[in-house]
C-alpha positions as CSV (number, residue, x, y, z in Angstrom):
1,I,-6.4,28.6,-6.7
2,L,-4.2,31.6,-5.9
3,P,-5.0,34.4,-6.3
4,T,-4.9,34.9,-10.6
5,G,-6.4,32.3,-11.5
6,R,-4.3,30.3,-13.2
7,N,-2.2,28.9,-10.6
8,F,-3.7,25.4,-10.1
9,Y,-2.4,23.3,-6.6
10,S,-3.5,20.6,-4.9
11,V,-2.2,20.3,-2.4
12,D,1.1,22.3,0.0
13,V,3.8,19.8,-0.3
14,R,5.9,21.0,1.6
15,S,2.3,20.4,4.6
16,L,2.1,16.4,4.4
17,P,1.1,15.2,6.3
18,T,-0.5,17.0,7.8
19,E,-2.0,16.4,11.6
20,A,-5.5,15.2,10.4
21,A,-3.0,12.3,9.1
22,W,-1.7,12.3,11.2
23,S,-4.3,11.1,13.1
24,L,-5.9,8.9,11.0
25,G,-2.7,6.4,10.1
26,K,-1.8,6.8,13.0
27,M,-5.6,4.8,14.0
28,S,-5.4,2.9,10.8
29,A,-1.8,1.3,11.3
30,Q,-3.0,0.6,15.8
31,N,-6.2,-1.6,14.3
32,V,-3.4,-3.3,11.4
33,I,-1.5,-4.5,14.9
34,E,-4.5,-5.1,16.7
35,L,-5.8,-6.9,14.4
36,H,-2.3,-9.0,13.5
37,K,-2.4,-10.2,16.9
38,M,-5.4,-11.8,17.0
39,D,-5.5,-13.4,14.3
40,H,-1.3,-14.7,14.5
41,G,-1.0,-13.8,18.0
42,D,2.2,-12.9,18.2
43,D,3.4,-8.9,17.7
44,L,3.3,-7.8,14.0
45,R,7.0,-7.1,12.6
46,T,7.7,-6.7,9.2
47,L,5.5,-5.4,6.2
48,A,5.4,-3.9,3.5
49,M,2.7,-1.5,1.9
50,S,2.4,0.5,-1.4
51,V,0.7,4.5,-1.8
52,W,-0.1,6.6,-4.6
53,G,0.0,10.5,-5.3
54,T,-3.5,10.6,-6.1
55,A,-4.5,9.1,-2.7
56,T,-1.8,10.9,-1.1
57,M,-3.6,14.2,-3.1
58,R,-7.0,14.2,-1.0
59,N,-5.8,11.9,2.1
60,G,-3.0,13.8,3.5
61,G,-0.3,11.5,3.4
62,E,-2.0,8.9,6.3
63,E,-0.3,6.0,4.1
64,I,3.9,8.3,5.2
65,C,2.0,9.1,8.8
66,Q,0.9,4.8,8.6
67,L,4.5,4.5,8.3
68,F,5.5,6.4,11.2
69,Y,3.4,5.0,13.5
70,F,4.1,1.7,13.1
71,L,8.3,2.6,12.5
72,G,8.0,5.0,16.0
73,I,8.0,8.1,15.1
74,R,6.0,11.2,15.1
75,P,5.8,14.1,13.2
76,I,6.8,18.1,14.5
77,W,4.9,20.4,12.4
78,D,6.2,24.3,12.9
79,G,4.1,25.8,14.5
80,F,2.8,29.2,12.2
81,S,2.4,27.5,9.2
82,R,1.7,23.9,10.3
83,R,4.7,22.2,7.8
84,L,6.5,19.4,8.8
85,V,9.9,19.9,9.9
86,D,11.5,17.4,11.7
87,L,10.7,13.7,13.1
88,E,11.2,12.9,16.6
89,I,11.4,8.6,17.6
90,I,8.9,6.8,20.0
91,P,10.8,5.8,22.0
92,L,9.6,2.6,23.4
93,S,8.4,2.9,26.2
94,E,5.4,4.3,25.4
95,L,5.0,2.6,21.4
96,K,4.3,-0.3,24.5
97,R,5.4,-2.6,21.0
98,P,7.6,-3.3,18.5
99,R,9.0,-1.6,15.6
100,V,7.5,-2.6,12.5
101,D,10.9,-2.8,10.0
102,V,8.2,-1.2,6.6
103,V,8.5,-2.0,3.4
104,L,7.1,1.0,1.7
105,R,6.4,0.9,-2.7
106,I,5.7,3.6,-3.9
107,S,3.6,5.0,-7.7
108,G,5.2,6.3,-10.3
109,F,2.9,9.6,-9.9
110,F,4.1,9.2,-5.6
111,R,7.6,9.6,-6.9
112,D,7.2,12.6,-9.3
113,A,4.5,14.5,-7.0
114,F,5.8,14.9,-3.3
115,P,9.5,14.0,-3.2
116,E,9.6,15.4,-0.3
117,L,7.9,12.4,1.2
118,I,10.4,10.4,0.3
119,R,13.0,11.9,1.9
120,W,11.3,12.6,5.3
121,V,10.7,7.9,4.8
122,N,14.1,7.5,4.6
123,E,14.8,9.5,7.0
124,A,12.4,7.5,9.4
125,H,14.1,4.5,8.2
126,Q,18.4,6.1,9.2
127,M,16.7,7.1,12.4
128,I,15.0,3.7,13.5
129,G,17.3,1.7,12.0
130,S,20.7,3.6,13.2
131,L,18.9,2.8,17.4
132,D,20.8,0.6,19.6
133,E,17.4,-1.9,21.0
134,P,16.7,-5.1,22.7
135,I,17.0,-7.7,20.5
136,G,13.1,-7.9,18.3
137,M,12.2,-5.2,19.7
138,N,13.6,-3.0,16.3
139,P,13.5,-5.2,14.3
140,L,14.4,-2.9,11.0
141,A,17.8,-2.1,13.3
142,D,18.6,-6.0,13.2
143,S,17.7,-6.4,9.5
144,L,20.3,-3.8,9.6
145,K,23.3,-5.0,11.3
146,K,23.5,-7.7,9.0
147,N,22.8,-6.0,5.7
148,P,23.7,-2.4,6.7
149,N,23.1,-0.9,3.1
150,S,19.5,-1.9,2.1
151,S,17.0,0.4,0.9
152,R,12.9,0.3,2.4
153,V,11.6,2.4,-1.1
154,F,11.0,0.7,-4.3
155,G,9.3,2.0,-7.3
156,S,9.1,1.4,-10.8
157,A,12.5,2.9,-12.6
158,P,12.5,6.9,-13.2
159,G,9.5,7.8,-15.8
160,A,7.9,4.5,-15.3
161,Y,4.2,4.0,-14.0
162,G,2.6,1.1,-13.0
163,A,4.4,-2.3,-11.2
164,G,4.0,-4.0,-15.2
165,L,1.0,-7.1,-14.1
166,Q,-1.5,-5.7,-16.2
167,A,-0.1,-6.7,-19.8
168,L,0.0,-9.6,-18.6
169,I,-3.0,-10.2,-17.0
170,D,-5.0,-8.8,-20.3
171,S,-3.2,-10.8,-22.7
172,G,-3.0,-13.8,-20.6
173,A,1.2,-13.8,-21.0
174,W,1.7,-16.0,-18.2
175,E,1.7,-19.8,-17.1
176,T,1.6,-19.6,-13.2
177,Q,1.5,-17.0,-10.0
178,K,5.4,-17.2,-10.2
179,D,5.8,-15.4,-13.2
180,L,3.3,-12.7,-11.9
181,A,5.4,-12.0,-9.1
182,N,8.6,-12.1,-11.1
183,T,7.2,-8.9,-13.4
184,Y,6.2,-7.1,-10.5
185,L,9.7,-7.6,-8.2
186,S,11.1,-6.5,-11.7
187,W,8.7,-3.4,-12.8
188,S,9.8,-3.2,-9.2
189,K,13.2,-2.6,-8.0
190,W,14.4,1.0,-8.1
191,S,15.1,1.7,-4.7
192,Y,15.3,5.2,-4.3
193,S,16.9,7.6,-1.4
194,Y,15.8,10.3,-3.2
195,V,14.9,10.8,-5.9
196,D,18.0,11.8,-8.5
197,N,19.3,8.7,-5.6
198,V,17.8,5.5,-7.9
199,R,19.4,2.5,-8.1
200,E,18.8,-0.5,-9.6
201,D,18.7,-3.8,-7.1
202,I,16.2,-6.8,-8.0
203,D,18.2,-8.2,-5.3
204,L,18.3,-6.1,-2.5
205,L,14.4,-6.4,-3.5
206,S,13.7,-10.2,-3.0
207,N,15.8,-10.4,0.1
208,T,14.3,-7.2,1.7
209,L,10.7,-8.3,1.2
210,R,11.9,-12.2,1.9
211,D,10.8,-11.5,5.9
212,V,7.1,-9.9,5.0
213,E,4.4,-10.6,7.2
214,V,2.2,-8.7,6.0
215,V,1.0,-7.3,2.6
216,L,-1.4,-4.3,3.3
217,H,-3.3,-1.4,1.1
218,S,-5.0,1.4,2.2
219,Q,-8.2,3.3,0.1
220,D,-9.6,6.9,2.2
221,N,-13.3,6.7,-0.2
222,R,-16.3,5.3,-1.2
223,E,-15.8,7.1,-4.7
224,H,-14.3,3.5,-5.6
225,D,-14.0,0.1,-4.8
226,I,-11.3,-3.1,-5.6
227,L,-12.8,-4.9,-8.2
228,D,-13.2,-0.8,-10.0
229,S,-10.0,-0.3,-10.9
230,D,-6.9,-2.7,-12.7
231,D,-4.6,-0.8,-9.5
232,Y,-5.5,-2.4,-7.1
233,Y,-4.8,-5.6,-8.0
234,Q,-1.3,-4.9,-9.6
235,F,-0.4,-2.7,-6.4
236,H,-1.7,-4.9,-3.8
237,G,-1.9,-8.6,-5.4
238,G,1.4,-8.2,-6.9
239,L,3.0,-7.3,-4.1
240,A,1.8,-10.3,-1.3
241,A,2.1,-12.4,-5.3
242,A,6.2,-11.2,-5.1
243,V,5.9,-11.6,-0.9
244,K,5.0,-14.9,-1.4
245,H,7.4,-15.7,-4.4
246,V,10.8,-15.4,-2.7
247,S,9.6,-16.0,1.3
248,G,7.8,-19.7,0.2
249,K,5.8,-17.7,3.0
250,T,1.8,-16.7,1.9
251,P,1.8,-13.5,3.9
252,T,-1.6,-12.2,5.3
253,I,-2.9,-9.5,3.1
254,Y,-4.4,-6.8,4.5
255,F,-7.3,-3.7,3.7
256,A,-7.8,-0.9,5.6
257,D,-10.7,0.9,5.2
258,N,-10.0,4.5,6.2
259,S,-12.8,6.8,4.7
260,N,-14.3,7.0,8.0
261,N,-11.4,9.2,9.2
262,L,-13.2,9.1,12.6
263,S,-13.0,5.1,12.4
264,P,-11.2,3.9,9.9
265,T,-10.8,-0.5,10.2
266,V,-9.5,-3.1,8.9
267,H,-9.8,-6.8,7.7
268,K,-8.7,-9.3,5.3
269,I,-8.5,-9.3,1.2
270,E,-11.2,-12.4,1.3
271,K,-13.9,-9.6,3.5
272,E,-13.0,-6.7,1.8
273,I,-14.0,-8.7,-2.2
274,D,-16.8,-10.0,0.1
275,K,-18.4,-7.0,0.8
276,V,-17.6,-5.4,-2.7
277,M,-19.6,-8.9,-4.5
278,R,-22.6,-8.7,-2.3
279,S,-22.5,-4.8,-2.4
280,R,-21.8,-3.7,-6.2
281,V,-21.6,-6.7,-8.3
282,L,-24.4,-8.5,-7.4
283,N,-26.4,-6.0,-6.6
284,P,-29.4,-6.2,-8.6
285,K,-30.0,-1.7,-8.7
286,W,-26.5,-1.4,-10.2
287,I,-26.9,-4.3,-12.4
288,I,-30.4,-3.3,-14.0
289,G,-28.3,0.9,-13.5
290,I,-25.4,-0.6,-15.4
291,Q,-27.7,-2.0,-18.4
292,Q,-28.6,2.1,-18.7
293,H,-25.1,2.8,-20.5
294,G,-24.5,0.1,-24.0
295,F,-21.5,-0.6,-24.0
296,K,-19.7,1.2,-21.5
297,G,-22.1,-1.0,-19.2
298,A,-20.3,-4.1,-21.2
299,F,-16.8,-2.8,-20.6
300,E,-17.4,-1.7,-17.0
301,M,-19.3,-5.0,-16.2
302,A,-16.2,-7.0,-18.1
303,A,-13.4,-5.5,-16.1
304,T,-15.1,-5.9,-13.2
305,V,-14.9,-10.1,-13.9
306,D,-10.6,-9.2,-15.4
307,Y,-9.7,-7.2,-11.6
308,L,-11.6,-9.8,-9.8
309,F,-9.7,-12.4,-11.7
310,A,-6.3,-11.1,-11.9
311,Y,-7.2,-10.5,-7.7
312,D,-7.8,-14.7,-7.6
313,A,-4.1,-14.7,-10.0
314,T,-2.1,-12.7,-7.9
315,T,-3.5,-13.7,-4.9
316,N,-5.9,-16.8,-4.2
317,T,-7.9,-15.3,-1.7
318,V,-10.8,-15.1,-4.4
319,R,-14.2,-17.9,-3.6
320,D,-15.2,-20.2,-5.7
321,W,-18.5,-18.8,-5.6
322,C,-17.9,-15.9,-6.6
323,Y,-17.6,-16.4,-10.1
324,S,-21.2,-19.1,-10.0
325,E,-22.6,-16.4,-8.9
326,I,-22.0,-14.2,-11.3
327,C,-23.3,-16.3,-13.9
328,K,-26.3,-16.9,-12.6
329,K,-27.0,-12.3,-11.3
330,W,-25.8,-11.5,-14.6
């Protein structure tokens, strides 16, 4: 609060991403790159990720720094104000790996709160896309040679929020995963070169997602988990379903836990679901505690099952034992 007590602010958007976020985002991105190589035996080349405005306010732009490092971009800050003033290209000789072509799905609140970050992301894509580098070392530039007008930042329509899946899941008005994927695409088809430069193009989104190998979402704290909120399955699961639908291939779905800024981790979504099931959902202490809250506690329990099912519907990654154990323990 400055200085009268009436001027509220959460973060100076000119200082984002912060240097601390760059340090953590770089480590987290490197973890993804190394895990993909361990899982698949080759270098990661294409990735899709989502970013939320509330998380960005807390973490100073960690996901944006992940994106920068995937691309091979380094932020430059002003020496006195520590505000972001420029971007520089990290040469391949320093990266020692191919660059990663990154598609970014922004939330509605992120669009409203951080227009400058959208501009920086687009500038980073343009810088990397314009490089003349060996074939295979710069997938973004290789792609732009075929489609020079391709955007990499997508979101919901101006003034709209969410990914459209919650109403569909709640109402049961769907039959197959294809229906969920089509809804996600329909809600995410606006490309953002800047907040006032928006165009609707579902074909562009579909074509951009067709080559995606990895779908990533990051969590910056442990105050909640992926079965606490519908946003996780909407943005993470919905994106994975859309990639599978347009490409015909199941992408690798990673979840990055950045809650410990000294040691960020990344693993497959199956492991995260397993962890949440064992640590909270089936934990007797949580079950006994939540029962003390009457109808609100019952609502939270029901919502947990809803979100578990929705992740299953969008990603097919929930094991059968999760449901049977809930039946036994609850």
